[in-house]
N, C-alpha and C positions, 0 to 999 in steps of 0.2 A: 504494500500500500504506500502511496506517495505521501510525503509529509506535507500536510496542509495546515496553515496557521490561521486561526480566527482572531480578528481584531475588532474589539468593540469600538464603535464610532460615536463620539459625543454628538448631540443634535446639531449644533452650529456647523460642524464639519461635514455632516452627512450630505448636504447639497453639493459640496465641492468634490468629495471622494466618489460619490455615486454618479456624478455628472448629470444629475437631473434636478428639476425644481420640485421640492417637497413642501407642501402646504400644511401637512398634518404633523402633530407631535410624533416623534419616531424614536424607537429603540432599535438600533441596527447593528449587525455584525457583517464584516467583510471577510471573505475567505481568500487567502493568498497562498500560492505555491511559489516560494521565492519572491520574485518581482511580478509574477503573473497573477492577474485577477482571475479567480475561478468561480466566484459567486458572491451572493449577498442574501441576507434574510433579516427579518425583523418584525416588529409590531408597529402599527400606525393607528391613530385614533381619528375617526371622522364620521360624520353623519350619525353620531350617537352609538357607534360600534367600535370594537377593537378588531383590527384587521391583521392577519398574519400574511406575510409575503416571503417567498423564497425564489431564488433564481440561481441556476448553475449553468456554466458554459458547457459545451459538448466535450471539453477536454478532460473531464473528471471521470475516470473509469469507476471509481468507488462512489459516484455521485448519489445513487439511491440510498446508500447507507448514511451519507452525510445529510441528505434531505430529511430522512426519518429522524435521525438524532437531533438535528437542529429544530425541526418542527415540535418534537416532544419538549425540548428545552424551552422553546418560546411559549408553548402552552403553559408550562410551569411558571414562567416569568409573568405571564398575563394573570394567572391566579394569584401570584404574590403581590401583584399590583392592584388586586381587588376585582378583577374581571371575573364574570361567571360564564361568559360565552366569547368565543373567538370566531370570526368570519373569514372566509377566503373566497376569492373569485376563481373558479376552475379555469385552467388554461386548456382550452379545447384543442390547441395545436398538438398536444400530446395525447394519443389515444388511450394511454393507461392512467391518465391523471385522475379519472373518477375512481379507479381501483385504489390508487395511492391515497386519495382523500379518505376513502372508506377505511383503509388500513390504519390511518391516523386518527380515526374516530369522528370524522366529519360526516354529516348527513345533508342531503339536499334540503335547502331552505326555501329558495324562491328564484324566479327568473326576474332580474331587474335590469332594465336598460340594455337588454340583449346579453347580459352576463348571467351565467349560472352561479348562484351564490350558495355556498355550503356553510354549515354552522356546526360548532363543537362545544359541548359543555366542558368547562375546565374546573 
């Protein structure tokens, strides 16, 4: 297994490191292999909900294990912060994403603005 280092990113730096504009409060982790970005994940709050997000590049052979471990860690973090539910928008570009969400304890919640939203009790 390749050595991947996880870096916790403070909220003010999140916009710079991730290269995107983030309008919601965020708790975020960046995964690096040496100097190579391999993924990110975290929690964001908006629209009265706590959202979990994860992203991996295609260069991570152990990616599914990293996704599962990080999702479980983020759900625990959400519970520590007082959340009772965590939401995620399913990425339909991955045919197995529904199965992964079910494995992680998420259930279909609703179709909103063309997105399939899943929810998990934490």
